[in-house]
C-alpha positions in Angstrom: -113.5 124.2 177.5 -113.1 122.1 180.4 -116.8 120.9 179.3 -115.9 119.2 176.4 -113.1 117.5 178.3 -115.2 116.4 180.8 -117.8 115.3 178.9 -115.5 112.9 176.4 -114.3 111.9 179.7 -117.3 110.3 180.5 -117.9 108.9 177.0 -114.6 107.2 177.2 -114.8 105.3 180.4 -118.4 104.4 178.7 -116.5 103.2 175.9 -114.0 101.5 177.6 -116.6 99.0 179.3 -118.2 98.5 175.6 -114.2 97.5 174.7 -115.1 94.6 177.0 -118.0 92.5 175.0 -116.0 90.6 173.2 -114.2 89.0 175.7 -117.4 87.6 176.3 -117.0 86.0 172.6 -113.7 85.1 173.0 -114.4 83.1 176.0 -117.1 81.1 174.6 -115.0 80.1 171.2 -112.2 79.0 173.8 -110.3 81.7 172.4 -108.1 83.0 175.5 -105.3 84.5 174.0 -107.9 87.6 173.0 -108.7 88.4 176.4 -105.9 90.3 176.7 -106.4 92.8 173.9 -109.4 94.0 174.8 -109.0 93.8 178.3 -105.8 96.0 178.0 -107.6 98.3 175.6 -110.3 98.8 178.2 -108.1 100.2 180.7 -106.2 102.0 178.5 -109.5 103.4 177.7 -110.7 103.7 181.1 -107.8 105.7 182.0 -107.3 108.2 179.4 -111.2 109.0 179.9 -110.3 109.4 184.0 -107.5 111.8 183.1 -110.0 113.9 180.8 -112.7 114.1 183.5 -109.7 115.1 186.1 -108.5 117.6 183.7 -112.4 118.6 183.3 -112.3 119.1 186.9 -115.3 116.2 187.3 -118.0 118.4 185.5 -121.2 116.8 185.3 -123.0 119.8 184.6 -123.7 120.1 180.8 -127.1 122.1 181.1 -125.1 125.6 179.4 -123.1 123.6 176.9 -123.1 125.7 173.7 -124.0 124.5 170.4 -120.4 125.3 169.3 -118.9 123.1 172.2 -121.2 120.1 171.3 -120.3 119.9 167.7 -116.9 119.9 169.1 -117.6 117.1 171.4 -119.4 115.0 168.8 -116.4 115.4 166.4 -113.8 114.6 169.1 -115.5 111.2 170.0 -116.0 109.6 167.1 -111.9 110.6 166.1 -110.9 109.9 170.0 -113.4 106.4 170.0 -111.9 105.1 166.7 -108.4 105.6 168.2 -109.3 103.3 171.2 -111.3 100.8 168.9 -108.3 100.5 167.2 -105.7 98.9 170.0 -107.4 95.8 170.1 -106.1 95.4 166.1 -102.5 96.3 166.8 -102.6 93.1 169.0 -103.0 90.7 166.0 -100.3 92.7 163.7 -102.1 95.8 162.2 -99.9 98.9 162.1 -100.9 101.8 163.1 -102.4 104.0 160.7 -104.0 100.5 159.2 -105.4 99.3 163.0 -107.1 103.1 163.1 -108.5 102.7 159.5 -110.2 99.7 160.4 -111.6 101.1 163.3 -112.6 104.4 161.4 -114.1 102.5 158.8 -115.9 100.3 161.6 -117.2 102.9 163.6 -118.5 105.2 160.8 -120.0 102.1 159.5 -118.1 102.7 156.3 -117.1 99.0 155.9 -113.7 99.5 153.9 -111.1 97.1 155.1 -107.7 96.7 155.2 -108.0 92.5 155.8 -106.8 90.2 153.0 -106.5 86.9 154.8 -109.4 86.7 157.3 -108.3 83.3 158.1 -105.4 85.1 160.6 -107.8 86.8 162.7 -110.1 85.1 165.8 -113.7 85.3 165.8 -113.7 87.9 168.8 -111.8 90.1 166.4 -114.5 90.0 163.9 -117.5 90.6 166.7 -115.2 93.6 167.6 -115.6 94.8 164.0 -119.2 94.0 163.5 -120.0 95.8 167.3 -118.4 99.0 166.2 -120.6 99.7 163.1 -123.5 98.8 165.1 -122.6 101.1 168.2 -122.1 103.7 164.9 -125.0 102.9 163.1 -127.4 104.2 165.1 -124.2 106.8 166.5 -122.0 106.7 169.3 -123.4 110.1 170.7 -127.1 109.1 171.0 -126.0 105.8 172.9 -124.5 107.6 175.5 -127.5 110.7 175.5 -129.5 107.5 176.0 -127.8 105.8 178.8 -125.3 108.5 180.1 -127.5 110.6 183.0 -124.7 113.3 182.9 -126.6 114.3 179.4 -130.1 114.3 180.7 -130.5 117.9 179.1 -127.1 119.2 177.5 -128.0 116.0 175.5 -129.6 117.7 172.6 -127.1 120.1 171.7 -125.0 116.8 170.8 -127.8 114.8 169.9 -128.6 116.8 166.5 -124.7 117.2 165.7 -124.4 114.0 165.2 -128.0 113.6 163.9 -128.2 112.4 160.2 -130.2 114.3 157.7 -130.7 118.1 157.5 -134.2 118.3 160.2 -134.3 118.3 164.0 -136.8 115.1 164.4 -137.4 114.1 167.6 -140.5 111.4 168.5 -140.6 112.1 172.2 -140.6 115.8 173.7 -137.4 114.7 176.1 -134.3 114.3 173.8 -133.2 111.2 176.3 -136.4 109.3 175.2 -136.4 110.2 172.2 -132.6 108.4 172.0 -133.8 105.6 174.0 -137.2 104.7 171.2 -134.6 104.9 168.2 -132.2 102.4 170.2 -135.5 100.3 171.1 -136.7 100.1 167.1 -132.3 99.4 166.4 -132.2 96.7 168.8 -135.2 95.3 168.1 -134.8 95.3 164.2 -131.4 93.8 164.6 -132.9 90.9 167.0 -135.6 90.3 164.7 -132.8 89.6 161.8 -130.6 87.6 164.3 -133.3 85.1 164.6 -134.1 85.4 161.0 -131.3 84.4 159.5 -130.4 81.5 162.1 -133.4 80.1 160.8 -132.1 79.8 157.5 -129.4 77.9 158.7 -126.4 80.4 159.1 -124.1 79.9 161.9 -125.6 81.8 164.9 -121.9 83.8 165.0 -122.3 84.8 161.5 -125.9 86.0 161.9 -124.7 88.1 164.9 -121.9 90.3 163.2 -124.3 90.3 160.0 -127.0 91.5 161.7 -124.7 93.9 163.3 -123.7 95.3 160.0 -126.6 95.3 158.6 -128.9 97.7 160.7 -125.7 99.7 160.9 -125.5 100.1 156.9 -122.3 99.3 157.7 -120.9 96.2 155.5 -118.4 94.7 157.7 -119.0 90.2 157.3 -116.5 87.6 158.4 -116.8 85.8 156.2 -114.1 86.9 153.0 -116.4 87.1 150.4 -119.6 88.9 152.0 -122.7 87.6 151.8 -122.1 85.8 148.5 -119.9 83.3 150.2 -123.0 82.1 152.3 -124.3 80.7 149.2 -127.7 81.2 150.8 -130.5 82.8 149.0 -132.8 83.1 151.6 -130.6 84.8 153.7 -129.8 87.2 151.1 -133.4 88.2 151.0 -133.6 88.9 154.4 -130.5 91.0 154.7 -131.8 92.9 151.6 -134.9 93.9 153.5 -133.2 94.6 156.8 -130.8 96.9 154.6 -133.8 98.7 153.4 -135.2 99.3 156.8 -131.9 100.5 158.0 -131.6 103.0 155.2 -135.3 104.4 156.5 -135.9 107.0 159.2 -136.2 105.3 162.4 -138.0 107.6 164.4 -140.6 107.2 161.4 -140.4 103.7 161.4 -141.0 104.3 165.5 -144.0 106.2 165.0 -145.2 103.5 162.8 -144.8 100.6 165.1 -146.3 102.7 168.3 -149.3 103.6 166.1 -149.7 100.2 164.8 -149.9 102.2 161.5 -147.7 100.7 158.0 -149.1 103.2 156.5 -147.1 106.3 157.6 -144.1 105.1 156.1 -145.8 105.6 152.9 -147.2 108.5 153.4 -144.0 110.2 154.2 -142.6 111.5 150.9 -138.9 110.7 151.5 -139.9 107.2 151.8 -141.9 107.2 148.9 -138.9 109.0 146.6 -136.2 106.5 148.6 -138.4 103.1 147.2 -139.2 104.8 143.6 -135.1 105.3 143.7 -134.4 101.5 144.6 -136.8 100.1 142.3 -136.4 101.8 139.4 -132.3 101.6 140.0 -132.9 97.7 140.5 -135.3 97.5 137.1 -132.6 99.4 135.0 -129.6 97.1 136.6 -131.7 94.2 135.7 -132.2 95.2 132.5 -128.1 95.7 131.8 -127.3 92.4 133.5 -129.5 90.2 131.2 -128.3 92.1 128.1 -124.6 91.5 129.2 -125.7 87.9 129.7 -124.1 88.3 133.3 -127.0 86.4 134.9 -130.7 84.6 134.5 -133.8 86.2 135.6 -134.1 84.7 138.8 -130.3 85.6 139.6 -130.3 88.8 138.2 -133.7 89.9 139.9 -131.7 89.1 143.5 -128.4 90.3 143.1 -129.9 93.6 141.6 -132.0 94.4 144.4 -129.3 93.7 147.0 -127.1 95.6 145.4 -128.6 98.4 144.7 -130.3 98.4 148.5 -126.8 97.8 149.7 -125.1 100.5 148.0 -127.8 103.1 148.7 -128.0 102.7 151.8 -124.2 102.6 152.3 -123.9 99.5 153.5 -121.5 97.6 151.3 -122.3 94.3 151.4 -121.8 91.9 148.3 -124.3 89.0 147.0 -121.9 88.9 144.0 -118.4 90.0 142.8 -120.1 93.5 140.9 -116.5 94.9 140.3 -116.9 91.9 137.4 -119.9 93.7 136.0 -119.8 95.2 132.4 -119.5 99.0 132.5 -123.4 100.1 132.4 -124.4 97.8 135.4 -121.4 99.7 137.2 -122.5 103.3 135.9 -125.6 102.1 138.1 -124.0 100.7 141.1 -122.1 104.2 141.3 -125.1 106.7 141.1 -126.3 104.8 144.0 -123.6 105.9 145.6 -123.9 109.3 145.5 -127.5 109.4 147.3 -127.6 107.2 150.2 -130.3 106.7 152.5 -133.3 108.6 154.4 -132.1 111.2 157.4 -132.8 110.1 160.8 -131.3 106.1 158.9 -127.7 104.7 159.5 -127.0 105.1 156.1 -124.6 107.4 154.8 -124.4 109.6 151.6 -126.5 113.1 150.6 -129.8 111.5 151.9 -132.7 111.3 149.9 -134.5 113.7 151.5 -131.6 116.1 150.0 -131.7 115.0 146.8 -135.9 116.0 146.5 -135.1 119.4 148.1 -132.5 120.3 145.5 -134.9 118.8 142.7 -137.7 120.5 143.8 -135.6 123.8 144.0 -134.4 123.3 140.8 -137.7 123.1 139.3 -138.8 125.8 140.8 -136.1 128.1 139.6 -137.1 127.0 135.7 -140.5 127.5 136.7 -139.8 131.4 137.9 -137.8 132.0 135.0 -140.7 131.1 133.3 -143.4 133.1 135.4 -141.1 135.7 137.1 -144.4 136.9 139.3 -145.0 133.2 140.3 -144.8 132.6 144.1 -144.2 129.4 144.4 -142.9 127.9 147.9 -141.0 124.6 148.1 -143.3 122.2 149.6 -142.1 118.4 151.6 -144.8 116.3 152.9 -147.0 119.5 151.9 -145.0 121.5 154.5 -143.1 124.9 153.5 -139.5 124.4 153.9 -137.9 127.5 155.4 -135.5 129.4 153.4 -132.1 128.6 156.2 -133.0 124.6 156.0 -132.9 125.5 151.6 -129.5 127.0 151.8 -128.0 124.4 154.3 -128.8 121.8 151.7 -127.5 123.6 148.8 -124.6 124.8 151.2 -123.9 120.7 151.8 -124.3 119.7 148.1 -121.5 122.4 147.5 -119.4 121.6 150.1 -119.6 117.6 149.6 -119.2 118.0 145.7 -115.9 120.4 146.7 -114.7 117.6 149.0 -115.2 114.8 146.4 -113.6 116.5 143.6 -110.4 117.4 145.3 -110.3 114.1 147.3 -110.4 112.4 144.0 -108.0 114.1 142.3 -105.8 113.7 145.2 -106.0 110.0 145.4 -106.0 109.9 141.5 -102.9 111.3 141.7 -101.0 109.4 144.8 -102.3 106.1 143.2 -102.4 106.8 139.5 -105.5 104.8 139.2 -108.8 107.5 138.4 -111.0 104.4 139.3 -109.6 104.0 142.4 -109.0 107.9 143.1 -112.9 108.5 141.7 -115.4 105.4 143.9 -112.6 105.3 146.9 -113.8 108.7 147.3 -117.2 108.0 146.7 -116.7 105.0 148.7 -115.9 106.9 151.5 -117.1 109.8 151.9 -120.6 108.2 151.4 -119.5 105.8 154.0 -120.4 102.7 151.6 -117.1 100.9 151.9 -115.8 99.1 148.9 -115.8 100.2 145.5 -114.3 98.4 141.8 -111.4 97.5 140.6 -108.1 97.0 143.2 -111.2 98.2 146.1 -113.4 96.2 145.1 -116.1 94.4 147.1 -113.7 90.5 147.0 -110.7 92.6 147.5 -108.9 95.4 149.8 -107.9 98.9 150.8 -104.8 97.6 152.3 -102.5 97.9 149.3 -102.9 101.8 148.9 -100.1 104.5 150.1 -100.3 105.8 153.4 -101.3 109.3 152.3 -104.1 107.8 150.4 -105.5 106.1 153.2 -104.6 109.0 155.4 -107.2 110.7 152.9 -109.5 108.2 152.9 -109.6 108.1 157.0 -110.3 111.9 156.6 -113.2 111.6 154.4 -115.2 108.7 156.5 -115.2 111.0 159.6 -116.3 114.2 157.7 -118.7 112.3 155.8 -120.2 110.7 158.9 -120.4 114.3 160.4 -122.0 115.2 157.2 -119.3 117.8 156.2 -120.6 120.9 157.9 -120.1 120.6 161.3 -116.8 119.9 160.6 -116.0 122.6 157.8 -117.5 124.5 160.8 -115.2 124.2 163.1 -112.1 124.9 160.3 -113.1 128.9 161.2 -111.7 130.6 163.7 -114.8 132.4 165.4 -116.1 128.5 165.9 -113.3 127.9 168.4 -113.8 131.3 170.2 -117.0 130.2 170.7 -116.3 126.6 171.9 -113.6 128.1 174.6 -115.8 130.6 175.7 -114.3 133.3 174.7 -117.6 134.7 173.2 -121.1 134.5 175.4 -123.5 135.8 172.6 -124.8 132.3 172.4 -125.4 131.8 176.5 -127.4 135.6 176.1 -130.1 134.6 173.9 -130.6 131.3 175.7 -132.6 131.8 178.9 -130.9 129.5 181.6 -133.0 126.8 183.0 -134.3 127.6 186.1 -135.6 131.1 184.2 -137.7 128.5 181.6 -141.1 127.4 182.2 -142.4 123.7 182.6 -142.9 122.1 179.5 -142.1 125.0 177.2 -139.1 123.8 174.6 -137.4 127.4 173.8 -135.5 125.3 170.8 -135.4 126.3 167.3 -136.7 123.7 165.6 -135.4 123.1 161.4 -139.1 122.4 160.5 
């Protein structure tokens, strides 16, 4: 257990340093009063980190970190970093629960806000909101695996416990190099979007904040009316493109860039399915808008594509108030909330790869009912999907459905509103953000009851951790493993000195 506490201490110290970032914005914007909230929060975070390191006996050797410990570190990191990220909000009058809701929404890239009047807060406040999303988009653990030497070897267990998707996707042999490669792509795309948005006439501060939220598939904007408030068609199209990239596999994009072959993207079955879903749904949405008279052809095309990409990638930006659209249009949008982006992306939700495997599984079962003696292996990208991965995906879908039903019923009972219950659940467990009705894109979650906010906070973190690791921690045997009562895993894996150089003993889920 001391490994867990010590690792969390290292992470909190590094996160405390990051909390100082908005001070630069406060000085540039002459918001000197904003220095104290972030400086104080940084000191608190670093102080707690030092205490944790002391309790963990300043452990720096994580070579024997078990998978259960890795999952526990990831879960505790998201929970505690959200708590530390909430501290600056307390200085601006937010209640502890609202501050934690806003911070958790940011760091899990959900984008559901409790703010009503944006004029009450300085620019450094909004910069921090967007920065938390940007950090959470690629993954906090991925960041610290890339920059902290303590996790050079043991980072693998935490890296894949946080990785969004059912497969372990590495672009380099070393996990630290993979983390750095992914962050390199992430930073490059962010910088490109910032420059393009500035070229459209968007203010540099807004361009930075919106780009952070776009690549994180987060949705926090410094404008109270989201992207609609800028009335900038060029910026809307640029953000649409970068949202689409944010919802695609970053490892796949890294290969396409390094090999200078964009066709690598098109050669991936999940990416093709991702584009097909977007184009089909955008076409259906455009037709519903035209028939309902809510939009003309050009505006309808822009808003249809923008909103479909925004929701399937779980970004949650709005180019228009889609809560005012007709019911058929809203049905198309809600269906996108149930899909999510690609594995290995910044997007949340179920993920396109799981939808593809599930569809192929159903097709195979139907065919085997007709031809019982036929042997039909389930393939993705011309490779057989192993049975353990199939079971993992089906288990994920069942737990996702179960959690959605329970959360929807509880929130509906608490709020007396079925739309808030169902859509609010999908919007938070899928890390999407805005929903419909009183939690629509131009409204907020601030008026919801305390129990509802707590349920939605749980949805956010469970959805970001992709459910299974969280559910696993509810089992008593998990804690026996995490606390060292059982050492079966240690016996199954050779210690580092016994390994041959260049040999990877890890089990790849491929």
